N, C-alpha and C positions, 0 to 999 in steps of 0.2 A: 695661697693668695699672692698675687703679684703686688709688689710695692707700688706706691702712687707714682714715684718718678719713673720707674721702669714702663709702667701702664701709659704715663704721659708721653714717653719717648717712643713707644710703639704706636700710639695713635698719630703721632705727627711724621712717622716715617712713610716715605712715598710707597706706593704699591709695586712699582717697577722701576728700573733704572739704576744708576750708580748710587750708592750711598756714602762714597768717600767725600771728604772735603775736597773743594776745587782749589787747591792751594799747592802749587809746584814745590814750594819749599818744604812741605810735609809728606805728600803722597808721591811714591815712586811712579814713574811714567809707565805706561803699557809696555810690555816686552817687545811688541812689534816696532814700537818708536825707538826703544833702546838699541835694537839691532839694525834700524834702517836710517835713523837721522842722527846727527852730530849733536843736536840740542838734547835729544832724549838720553844719549850716552853720557853727555856732560851732567845732566840734571841727575841721573841715576847715581854717576860716580860722586858728585857733591854730596848727596844725601847719605850714601854708604860710607864715604871716608870721613866727612866732617861731622855727621850726626846732626839731629834736629836740635836747634837751639830752643832750649826751654828756659823759663824764668829762673833765677837765682832762688834757692830756698831748700827746704827739707821735706821730704815725704816717706811715709811708711805705708806699705801695702801688704796685704796678707790674703791667703786662701787656705782653705782646708786641705791638708795633705792626707797621706795614708796613715801616719802615725800621729797627726796633730797639726798645729799650725805652721804654715811655711810663710815666713816673712821676709820682706825685702825693705831695706832702709837705703834711701838715696839722698845725697846732698848735691846740689847743683850750684855751680858758680856762673851760670848763664851761658856757658859754652856748649859746644855739641857733644861733649863727652861728660860723664858725670865725675864730680870732684871726689867723691866717696861712695862706696857701695858696700853694703854689708848683708849678708843673707843669714837669717836665722832658721836653721833646719828643725824639723819637728823633733828630732832626737836630742837636740841640745838641752831641752828641760829634762828629759828622762835621764840623761848622764848626771844630773845633780844628785839623783838618789842612789847612784850606783856605789859611791863611797860609803854610805851608810849600810848598804846591804852586803858588802863583801868584807867589812871590817871585822876581824876576829874569826874569819872561816878559813878553811884550808884552801890551798891553792887550786886543787882540781874543782872546788865549788865555783870558782869565778866564771869558768866557762858557761855552765848551765844557767848561773845567775844572770850573766850578760845576755844569753840567748833568750831567757824569759822575759826580758824587757822589750823584745821586738825591736831592737836598735839596729840601725844601719851604721856599720863600721866606718864607712868612708865619710860620715857626717861628724864623727867624734874626733877627727884629727885636728880641729881648731880649738 
């Protein structure tokens, strides 16, 4: 079942035509304008290089990843680039159990234990 907010948004969406906001400070211009007019080139450059200015504050967003929750924490100071960004990979929570699982075992047992947790090694470096 679709949530009420999603259902309401679908009902208000036009049947055809563009669905982007008509605000040149947020939406990139069409590629033909970028390649053929100086205004389109400047607009594209400003959005890409300066970023979209969002209100100051904090936000945490998450989605379901292959091994669990993938989270993004952002802090904005009102400029076009975030003041702080932290990513919480799904394997971060799994690594907390690793110490208890390998304490007191032999060194060769660490590799299969690590592999049985279905962890992604690149996520464990921080």
